[in-house]
C-alpha positions in Angstrom: 0.0 0.0 0.0 3.0 2.3 0.1 3.2 2.7 -3.7 -0.4 3.9 -4.2 0.2 6.4 -1.3 3.4 7.7 -2.9 1.7 7.9 -6.3 -1.3 9.8 -4.9 1.1 12.3 -3.2 3.1 12.8 -6.4 -0.2 13.4 -8.3 -1.3 16.0 -5.7 2.1 17.7 -5.9 2.0 17.8 -9.7 -1.6 19.2 -9.7 -0.7 21.8 -7.2 2.4 22.8 -9.2 0.3 23.1 -12.4 -2.4 25.1 -10.7 0.1 27.6 -9.3 1.8 27.9 -12.6 -1.5 28.5 -14.4 -2.5 31.1 -11.9 0.9 32.8 -12.1 0.7 32.9 -15.9 -2.8 34.5 -15.7 -1.6 37.1 -13.3 1.5 37.8 -15.5 -0.7 38.1 -18.6 -3.0 40.6 -16.9 0.1 42.6 -15.8 1.6 42.6 -19.2 -1.6 43.7 -20.8 -2.1 46.6 -18.3 1.4 47.9 -18.9 1.4 47.1 -22.6 4.5 45.0 -22.1 4.2 41.6 -23.8 7.2 39.2 -23.7 10.3 40.6 -25.4 8.6 43.9 -26.2 10.4 47.3 -26.0 9.5 50.4 -23.9 10.8 53.8 -23.2 11.9 55.3 -19.9 11.9 59.1 -20.5 13.7 61.1 -17.8 14.0 64.8 -17.1 17.0 67.0 -16.3 17.7 67.9 -12.7 16.7 71.5 -12.4 19.3 72.1 -9.6 22.2 71.5 -11.9 23.5 73.3 -15.0 24.2 70.1 -16.9 22.3 67.0 -17.8 21.7 64.7 -14.8 18.9 62.8 -13.1 17.7 63.7 -9.6 18.3 61.0 -6.9 14.6 60.3 -6.3 14.0 60.1 -10.1 16.6 57.4 -10.2 14.7 55.5 -7.5 11.5 55.9 -9.6 13.4 54.4 -12.6 14.4 51.4 -10.4 10.8 50.8 -9.4 9.7 50.9 -13.1 12.7 48.8 -14.2 11.6 46.0 -11.9 8.1 46.1 -13.4 9.5 45.9 -16.9 11.8 43.0 -16.0 8.9 41.1 -14.4 6.9 41.4 -17.7 9.9 40.1 -19.6 10.2 43.3 -21.6 13.2 45.5 -22.4 13.6 49.2 -21.6 15.4 52.0 -23.4 16.4 54.9 -21.2 16.5 58.3 -23.0 16.6 62.0 -22.1 13.4 64.0 -22.5 14.9 66.1 -25.4 15.9 63.0 -27.3 12.4 61.4 -27.5 11.3 62.9 -30.8 8.7 60.4 -31.7 5.0 59.8 -31.4 3.3 57.5 -28.9 1.3 54.3 -29.1 3.9 52.0 -30.7 5.8 51.4 -27.5 4.9 51.8 -23.9 6.3 54.9 -22.4 7.1 55.9 -18.8 7.6 59.7 -18.6 9.0 61.1 -15.4 9.2 64.8 -14.3 7.4 68.1 -14.4 6.8 70.1 -17.6 9.6 72.6 -16.6 12.4 70.1 -16.7 10.8 67.6 -19.1 9.7 68.9 -22.5 8.2 65.5 -23.3 6.0 65.8 -20.3 5.0 69.3 -21.3 3.9 68.0 -24.7 1.9 65.1 -23.2 0.1 67.4 -20.8 -0.8 69.7 -23.7 -2.1 67.0 -26.0 -3.5 64.4 -23.5 -4.3 66.3 -20.3 -5.3 69.8 -21.5 -7.3 70.4 -18.3 -4.2 70.4 -16.1 -2.4 73.7 -15.5 0.9 73.7 -13.7 2.4 76.8 -12.1 5.8 77.5 -13.6 6.7 80.5 -11.4 10.1 80.4 -9.7 11.5 81.7 -6.5 9.2 82.2 -3.5 6.0 82.5 -5.5 3.0 80.7 -3.8 2.0 79.4 -7.3 5.4 77.7 -7.8 4.6 74.1 -8.9 0.9 74.4 -8.1 -1.6 72.1 -9.9 -4.9 73.5 -11.1 -7.4 70.8 -12.2 -11.1 71.4 -12.7 -10.8 74.9 -11.2 -9.3 73.5 -8.0 -5.7 74.5 -7.1 -3.3 72.3 -5.2 -0.3 74.1 -3.7 3.1 72.8 -3.0 4.2 72.7 0.7 7.7 71.5 0.4 8.4 68.5 2.7 4.9 68.7 4.2 2.3 68.2 1.4 3.3 67.6 -2.2 1.3 66.4 -5.1 1.9 64.2 -8.1 -0.2 63.3 -11.1 -0.2 59.6 -12.0 -1.8 58.9 -15.4 -2.2 56.0 -17.8 -3.3 57.2 -21.3 -3.6 55.8 -24.7 -4.1 57.4 -28.1 -7.6 56.6 -29.5 -9.6 53.5 -28.5 -7.5 50.8 -30.2 -6.7 47.8 -28.0 -3.3 47.5 -29.7 -2.1 51.0 -28.8 0.6 51.0 -26.1 0.0 53.3 -23.1 1.8 56.3 -21.9 2.4 56.5 -18.1 2.9 59.9 -16.7 4.6 60.7 -13.3 4.3 64.4 -13.1 5.2 65.6 -9.6 5.8 68.9 -7.8 9.1 67.5 -6.6 11.2 64.4 -7.5 10.3 62.6 -4.4 6.7 62.6 -5.5 7.7 61.0 -8.8 9.3 58.1 -6.9 6.1 57.9 -4.8 3.9 57.7 -7.9 6.1 55.0 -9.5 5.9 52.9 -6.3 2.2 53.4 -6.0 1.7 52.2 -9.6 4.0 49.1 -9.0 2.1 48.2 -5.9 -1.5 48.9 -7.0 -1.5 48.0 -10.7 -3.7 45.0 -10.2 -6.4 47.1 -8.4 -6.2 49.8 -11.0 -6.6 47.3 -13.8 -9.7 45.9 -12.1 -11.2 49.3 -11.6 -10.4 50.9 -15.0 -10.0 47.8 -17.2 -6.8 46.5 -18.7 -6.9 49.2 -21.4 -8.5 51.9 -19.4 -7.3 55.5 -19.1 -7.1 57.3 -15.8 -5.5 60.3 -14.1 -5.1 60.2 -10.4 -4.0 63.0 -8.1 -1.8 61.7 -5.2 -0.5 63.5 -2.2 2.8 62.7 -0.5 2.6 63.4 3.2 5.5 64.7 5.2 8.3 63.6 2.8 10.9 65.2 5.0 10.3 62.5 7.6 8.8 59.6 5.6 10.3 60.1 2.1 8.1 58.5 -0.6 6.4 56.0 1.7 3.3 57.8 2.8 1.0 58.4 -0.1 -2.7 59.4 -0.2 -5.1 59.3 -3.1 -6.6 62.8 -3.3 -9.0 62.3 -6.2 -9.7 60.7 -9.6 -9.3 63.7 -11.9 -9.6 61.9 -15.2 -12.6 63.8 -16.4 -11.4 67.2 -15.4 -7.8 66.6 -16.6 -8.8 65.3 -20.1 -11.4 68.1 -20.6 -10.4 70.9 -23.0 -8.6 73.7 -21.3 -10.9 76.7 -20.5 -10.7 79.4 -23.1 -9.3 82.7 -22.0 -11.8 85.6 -22.2 -11.1 87.9 -25.2 -10.7 91.6 -24.5 -13.9 93.6 -24.9 -14.4 95.3 -28.3 -14.2 99.1 -28.4 -17.5 100.8 -29.1 -17.8 101.8 -32.8 -17.9 105.5 -33.5 -21.0 106.4 -35.5 -19.1 109.3 -36.9 -16.8 107.0 -38.7 -13.9 107.7 -36.4 -14.1 111.5 -37.1 -14.2 113.6 -34.0 -14.5 117.3 -33.2 -18.1 117.9 -34.6 -19.4 118.1 -38.1 -17.2 118.9 -41.1 -17.3 122.6 -41.9 -19.1 123.5 -45.1 -17.0 125.1 -47.9 
């Protein structure tokens, strides 16, 4: 009776292994579809320039964001091409793209915001201006409180409604630590986001990084789903009022004297 028992145990182990492998492959397939990263595919990691330096370099926290995203790319069995924002002179939809940084230091991000998220306005003032780095979405303004309360826009967007179009992921933060926080948030919650918005769904989320001076990029709150407001056309600026027409044809000073 020993042999049948060993055989039954072997069959149970084999069935368990096949079940785990099947479930793992399903989870991986859903992850690959959400990120647009099938096996052996190519993607872009577009980085900005550190605004604190006069030459091309990547901020420390943006490097950490790249590491978070590189792990995702590796798990999907894809390959990544790291390029600078001013070298990415191509369209989107053919390859998945991860774009990191604000529109001031990343021209590629500025182009994406203008074409894909026209309802987002970002303050580009410098110095001690209260509007420096502020986000205005749907008429609501979100200010930057450095080290205390900082915001980042995390978005997954595709061009058109084609199922074959590869997505663009945007990590547009008020500071580089928020870019890292958004990349980590996406890596940890991609399965929940795929269930909520669908494997090919578009979304734009406003996140808040709390007390980064103490907790770094670890404490993140979801402020709101701003997809509708962010993708809406930008409000038109009011045109200056027209000057009242002169019934005299522009001639002033009374009637013309008779000859």
